[in-house]
C-alpha positions as CSV (number, residue, x, y, z in Angstrom):
1,M,-7.2,-98.7,-33.8
2,S,-3.6,-98.2,-33.1
3,T,-2.4,-101.6,-34.3
4,L,-3.5,-103.8,-37.1
5,T,-4.3,-107.3,-35.7
6,R,-3.1,-110.3,-37.6
7,R,-6.7,-111.2,-38.3
8,N,-7.5,-107.7,-39.7
9,L,-4.4,-107.8,-41.9
10,L,-5.4,-111.1,-43.3
11,I,-9.1,-110.4,-43.8
12,G,-8.6,-106.7,-44.7
13,G,-10.1,-104.8,-42.5
14,A,-28.4,-119.6,-50.4
15,S,-29.6,-123.2,-50.9
16,A,-27.5,-126.3,-50.1
17,V,-26.4,-128.7,-52.7
18,A,-24.5,-131.9,-52.3
19,L,-20.8,-131.8,-52.8
20,A,-20.1,-132.9,-56.3
21,V,-17.2,-133.2,-58.7
22,L,-17.3,-131.8,-62.3
23,P,-18.4,-134.1,-65.1
24,G,-15.8,-136.8,-65.7
25,C,-14.6,-136.6,-62.1
26,G,-14.4,-139.6,-59.8
27,S,-10.9,-140.9,-59.9
28,N,-8.7,-140.3,-56.9
29,S,-5.8,-138.5,-58.6
30,G,-4.5,-136.8,-55.5
31,S,-1.2,-137.5,-53.7
32,G,-2.7,-137.0,-50.3
33,S,-3.8,-139.6,-47.8
34,G,-7.3,-140.4,-49.2
35,S,-9.0,-143.6,-50.0
36,G,-12.4,-145.1,-50.4
37,T,-15.3,-144.9,-52.8
38,P,-18.6,-143.3,-51.9
39,G,-21.6,-145.6,-52.0
40,E,-19.4,-148.7,-51.8
41,G,-18.7,-148.7,-48.1
42,G,-15.0,-148.1,-48.5
43,S,-13.2,-146.3,-45.7
44,W,-11.6,-142.9,-46.3
45,E,-8.8,-141.1,-44.6
46,F,-6.8,-137.9,-45.0
47,T,-3.9,-136.5,-42.9
48,D,-4.1,-132.8,-42.6
49,D,-1.5,-130.2,-41.7
50,R,-2.0,-130.6,-38.0
51,N,-0.7,-134.2,-38.7
52,K,-4.2,-135.2,-37.7
53,T,-5.6,-138.2,-39.6
54,V,-9.3,-137.9,-40.4
55,T,-11.2,-141.1,-41.0
56,R,-14.7,-141.7,-42.4
57,D,-16.5,-144.9,-43.2
58,A,-16.9,-143.6,-46.8
59,R,-15.6,-140.7,-48.9
60,P,-17.2,-137.5,-47.7
61,S,-20.0,-136.3,-49.9
62,K,-21.0,-133.1,-48.0
63,V,-18.2,-130.7,-47.2
64,V,-18.4,-127.3,-45.6
65,A,-15.4,-125.1,-46.2
66,Q,-14.3,-121.6,-45.1
67,I,-14.7,-119.4,-48.1
68,S,-11.0,-119.3,-49.2
69,A,-10.8,-123.0,-48.8
70,A,-14.1,-123.4,-50.7
71,A,-12.6,-121.3,-53.6
72,A,-9.5,-123.4,-53.7
73,L,-11.5,-126.7,-53.8
74,W,-14.0,-125.2,-56.3
75,D,-11.3,-124.6,-58.9
76,L,-10.2,-128.3,-58.5
77,G,-13.7,-129.6,-59.2
78,V,-15.1,-130.0,-55.6
79,R,-18.4,-128.4,-54.7
80,P,-19.0,-127.7,-51.0
81,V,-22.5,-127.7,-49.6
82,G,-21.8,-124.8,-47.3
83,T,-19.3,-122.1,-46.5
84,F,-18.3,-119.5,-43.8
85,G,-16.0,-116.5,-43.5
86,E,-16.3,-112.9,-44.8
87,A,-19.4,-112.7,-47.0
88,G,-19.2,-109.2,-48.5
89,G,-17.4,-106.0,-48.8
90,A,-13.7,-106.1,-49.7
91,S,-13.7,-109.9,-49.5
92,Q,-15.6,-110.4,-52.8
93,A,-12.4,-111.5,-54.6
94,L,-11.8,-114.1,-51.9
95,R,-14.8,-116.1,-53.2
96,G,-13.1,-116.8,-56.5
97,N,-15.4,-118.9,-58.7
98,V,-17.6,-120.2,-55.9
99,D,-21.3,-119.9,-56.8
100,T,-22.5,-118.5,-53.5
101,S,-26.1,-119.0,-54.6
102,A,-25.4,-122.8,-54.5
103,V,-24.0,-123.0,-51.0
104,T,-25.3,-122.2,-47.6
105,W,-23.5,-119.7,-45.4
106,V,-23.2,-120.8,-41.8
107,G,-21.2,-117.7,-40.9
108,Q,-20.6,-114.4,-42.7
109,T,-18.1,-112.5,-40.5
110,W,-15.4,-113.1,-37.9
111,G,-16.7,-114.8,-34.8
112,E,-19.9,-115.9,-36.4
113,F,-20.7,-119.6,-36.9
114,N,-24.2,-121.0,-36.8
115,V,-23.8,-124.5,-35.5
116,E,-27.5,-125.3,-35.9
117,K,-27.4,-124.3,-39.6
118,F,-24.2,-126.2,-40.0
119,A,-25.8,-129.4,-38.5
120,S,-28.8,-129.1,-40.8
121,L,-26.4,-129.7,-43.7
122,N,-25.5,-133.1,-42.3
123,P,-21.9,-132.4,-43.1
124,D,-19.3,-135.1,-43.5
125,L,-16.3,-132.8,-43.3
126,L,-15.2,-129.3,-42.5
127,V,-12.2,-127.7,-44.2
128,A,-10.5,-124.5,-43.2
129,P,-7.1,-122.8,-43.7
130,M,-4.8,-122.3,-40.7
131,Q,-3.2,-118.9,-40.4
132,Q,-2.0,-119.8,-36.8
133,K,-0.7,-123.1,-35.7
134,D,-3.4,-125.7,-35.3
135,Q,-6.2,-123.1,-35.4
136,L,-8.9,-123.4,-38.0
137,W,-9.5,-120.0,-39.6
138,Y,-12.9,-118.5,-38.8
139,V,-13.9,-121.4,-36.6
140,P,-14.6,-119.8,-33.2
141,E,-12.8,-121.6,-30.4
142,E,-16.1,-121.8,-28.4
143,A,-17.8,-123.6,-31.2
144,A,-14.9,-126.0,-32.1
145,S,-16.0,-128.9,-29.9
146,K,-19.6,-128.7,-31.1
147,I,-18.4,-128.8,-34.7
148,E,-16.1,-131.7,-34.1
149,A,-19.0,-133.6,-32.5
150,L,-20.9,-133.2,-35.8
151,C,-18.1,-134.1,-38.2
152,P,-14.3,-134.2,-38.5
153,T,-12.3,-131.3,-39.6
154,V,-9.3,-130.7,-41.9
155,G,-6.8,-127.9,-41.6
156,I,-4.6,-126.6,-44.4
157,S,-1.6,-124.6,-43.2
158,Y,-0.5,-121.3,-44.7
159,I,2.1,-120.7,-42.1
160,E,5.6,-120.1,-43.4
161,V,5.1,-122.1,-46.6
162,P,5.0,-120.8,-50.1
163,I,1.6,-120.6,-51.9
164,D,2.4,-123.4,-54.4
165,K,2.8,-125.8,-51.5
166,V,-0.5,-124.7,-50.1
167,I,-2.2,-125.2,-53.5
168,D,-0.6,-128.7,-53.7
169,R,-2.2,-129.6,-50.3
170,Y,-5.7,-128.5,-51.6
171,A,-5.0,-130.7,-54.7
172,D,-4.2,-133.6,-52.3
173,L,-7.4,-133.1,-50.5
174,A,-9.5,-132.6,-53.7
175,G,-8.1,-135.8,-55.2
176,A,-8.9,-137.7,-52.0
177,L,-12.4,-136.3,-52.2
178,G,-12.8,-137.7,-55.7
179,A,-11.9,-134.8,-58.0
180,D,-10.3,-135.6,-61.3
181,L,-7.0,-133.8,-61.1
182,D,-6.3,-134.9,-64.7
183,A,-9.4,-133.0,-66.0
184,P,-8.4,-130.5,-68.7
185,A,-9.5,-127.5,-66.6
186,V,-7.3,-128.5,-63.8
187,T,-4.2,-129.5,-65.7
188,G,-4.6,-126.4,-67.9
189,A,-4.7,-124.1,-64.9
190,K,-1.6,-125.8,-63.4
191,K,0.3,-125.3,-66.6
192,E,-0.8,-121.6,-66.7
193,F,0.4,-121.2,-63.1
194,Q,3.8,-122.8,-63.9
195,A,4.1,-120.6,-67.0
196,A,3.2,-117.5,-65.1
197,S,5.6,-118.4,-62.3
198,S,8.4,-118.8,-64.9
199,A,7.6,-115.5,-66.5
200,L,7.7,-113.8,-63.1
201,A,11.0,-115.5,-62.3
202,S,12.4,-114.2,-65.6
203,T,11.2,-110.7,-64.9
204,A,12.7,-110.9,-61.4
205,R,16.1,-111.8,-62.9
206,A,15.9,-109.0,-65.5
207,K,14.8,-106.5,-62.8
208,A,17.0,-107.8,-60.0
209,G,17.6,-104.3,-58.7
210,L,14.0,-103.6,-58.0
211,R,13.4,-103.3,-54.3
212,V,9.8,-104.2,-53.5
213,V,7.7,-104.0,-50.4
214,F,4.2,-105.1,-49.5
215,A,2.3,-102.4,-47.5
216,S,-1.0,-102.1,-45.8
217,G,-2.5,-99.4,-43.6
218,S,-5.0,-98.1,-41.1
219,K,-5.8,-94.5,-40.2
220,E,-3.1,-94.5,-37.6
221,N,-0.4,-96.8,-38.9
222,F,1.6,-97.9,-41.9
223,Y,2.4,-101.7,-42.1
224,L,5.2,-103.5,-43.9
225,A,4.9,-107.2,-44.3
226,N,7.5,-109.8,-43.5
227,P,7.5,-111.9,-46.7
228,A,8.6,-115.1,-44.8
229,M,5.3,-115.1,-42.9
230,F,2.8,-114.8,-45.8
231,A,2.4,-117.7,-48.2
232,D,1.8,-115.6,-51.3
233,L,4.7,-113.2,-50.6
234,R,7.0,-116.0,-49.7
235,Y,6.3,-117.5,-53.1
236,L,7.0,-114.2,-54.9
237,R,10.3,-114.1,-53.0
238,D,11.0,-117.6,-54.1
239,Q,10.6,-116.6,-57.7
240,G,13.4,-114.1,-57.2
241,L,11.5,-110.9,-56.4
242,N,13.6,-108.7,-54.1
243,L,11.0,-108.2,-51.4
244,I,12.3,-106.1,-48.5
245,T,12.2,-107.7,-45.0
246,P,11.3,-105.0,-42.5
247,E,12.4,-104.8,-38.9
248,Y,9.6,-106.7,-37.3
249,D,8.9,-107.5,-33.6
250,A,9.7,-111.2,-32.9
251,K,6.5,-111.4,-31.0
252,E,4.5,-110.2,-34.0
253,P,6.7,-111.4,-36.9
254,H,4.2,-110.7,-39.7
255,W,4.8,-107.0,-40.1
256,E,6.6,-103.9,-38.9
257,V,4.2,-101.3,-37.5
258,L,5.2,-97.7,-38.4
259,S,3.6,-94.3,-38.2
260,W,2.7,-92.7,-41.5
261,E,5.5,-90.3,-40.9
262,Q,7.9,-93.2,-41.1
263,A,6.6,-94.5,-44.5
264,D,9.9,-93.5,-46.0
265,K,12.0,-95.7,-43.7
266,Y,13.2,-98.0,-46.4
267,P,14.4,-97.1,-49.9
268,V,12.0,-98.9,-52.2
269,D,11.3,-98.9,-55.9
270,V,8.0,-100.6,-55.9
271,V,5.1,-100.7,-53.4
272,L,2.6,-103.5,-53.6
273,Y,-0.3,-102.3,-51.6
274,D,-3.1,-104.2,-49.9
275,V,-6.0,-104.1,-52.3
276,R,-8.5,-104.6,-49.5
277,N,-7.8,-101.1,-48.1
278,P,-6.6,-99.2,-51.2
279,S,-7.6,-95.7,-50.4
280,F,-4.4,-95.0,-48.4
281,F,-2.4,-95.6,-51.6
282,T,-4.8,-94.2,-54.2
283,T,-7.5,-91.6,-53.4
284,D,-6.3,-90.4,-49.9
285,L,-2.6,-89.8,-50.6
286,A,-2.9,-86.2,-49.8
287,K,-3.7,-87.2,-46.2
288,Y,-0.4,-89.1,-46.0
289,P,2.3,-86.8,-47.4
290,T,5.3,-89.0,-46.5
291,L,3.8,-91.8,-48.5
292,A,2.8,-89.5,-51.3
293,K,6.4,-88.2,-51.6
294,L,8.0,-91.6,-51.8
295,P,10.0,-91.9,-55.0
296,A,8.2,-95.1,-55.9
297,V,4.8,-93.4,-55.6
298,Q,6.1,-90.3,-57.5
299,A,7.3,-92.7,-60.3
300,K,3.9,-94.4,-60.3
301,Q,5.5,-97.7,-59.4
302,V,2.7,-98.7,-57.1
303,L,0.6,-101.8,-57.7
304,P,-2.4,-103.4,-56.1
305,W,-1.9,-106.9,-54.6
306,N,-4.7,-109.1,-53.2
307,P,-3.4,-111.1,-50.3
308,E,-6.6,-113.0,-50.4
309,T,-6.2,-114.3,-54.0
310,P,-8.0,-117.7,-53.9
311,T,-5.5,-120.4,-53.3
312,S,-5.7,-122.2,-56.6
313,W,-3.6,-122.5,-59.8
314,A,-6.5,-121.0,-61.7
315,A,-6.6,-117.8,-59.6
316,F,-2.9,-117.3,-59.1
317,A,-1.9,-117.7,-62.7
318,P,-3.4,-114.4,-63.9
319,A,-2.3,-112.6,-60.7
320,L,1.3,-113.6,-61.3
321,R,1.1,-112.8,-65.0
322,E,-0.2,-109.3,-64.4
323,L,2.4,-108.7,-61.7
324,S,5.2,-109.8,-64.1
325,D,3.9,-107.6,-66.9
326,K,3.7,-104.5,-64.7
327,L,7.1,-105.1,-63.1
328,S,8.8,-105.5,-66.5
329,G,8.1,-101.8,-67.2
330,F,9.5,-100.5,-63.9
331,R,12.9,-99.0,-63.2
332,A,15.3,-99.9,-60.4
333,G,16.9,-97.2,-58.3
334,V,14.1,-94.7,-58.1
335,G,14.0,-95.2,-54.3
336,G,17.5,-93.8,-54.0
């Protein structure tokens, strides 16, 4: 493979149960466009990031969500009946706290979506991220019309927005679905996220000279991410981290594609590497001598970063805290 597709960069190379909320849930504490009470005949609506307003006669009680969306909703107290997306391998971390034994998989890899199994769940709503404008992640285009005929869909955009805004949108949706956003687990996670963000911002100020890049790789190529295009990296930059913006092709603005011999194109002090294909940056360094000779690598200022960290306060708080702790011990200027 000579180029890393956007899909590959983003994905890295059971029995059904009714959707429920955690004990004590039930109040609509969200700021999104949701209304209605299940079982009382009240109408429900939610406006998603396509500016599409979804309506139901009652609040949805059976939701199927793409696995990253399921992980985000799970941490907010919402329990989907089904999921789809990458089911194994390097995507284990994407599942977050989802109990995969308590959900039905209707698709376990790219391009796979079992419409019949989906229909058997009697779904009220499908939820998926959007990594491209108005396109539901992991929903095959050829299946979209069949899915829409069974239940409405909600898309949450990750496009050119920082991750905190994405998390807020999941909170809007979870609140509309009846989750208690004032539950201690939720408010505690949010406070931890805010504290971790503040700690990272403080570290970024103290280490303002650190030049940081996010890198991924394939056997043929070395990839440098454009922070503006990825919700998590955009947020790191918003906290003050000096993330380098590479020279990307306007037609493919998500990354700059380089040969491994060009891995030293930019003077960098820290390399955040794609945890989904870590061997290039860990065990196989001898095969990529230009990378191995980078001052940042020689100084051991290389850190794993999971671009599929579940989109929730609970998941991002420890990730941000760990990043802050590691960066606080690094030196600026090692990259020349």
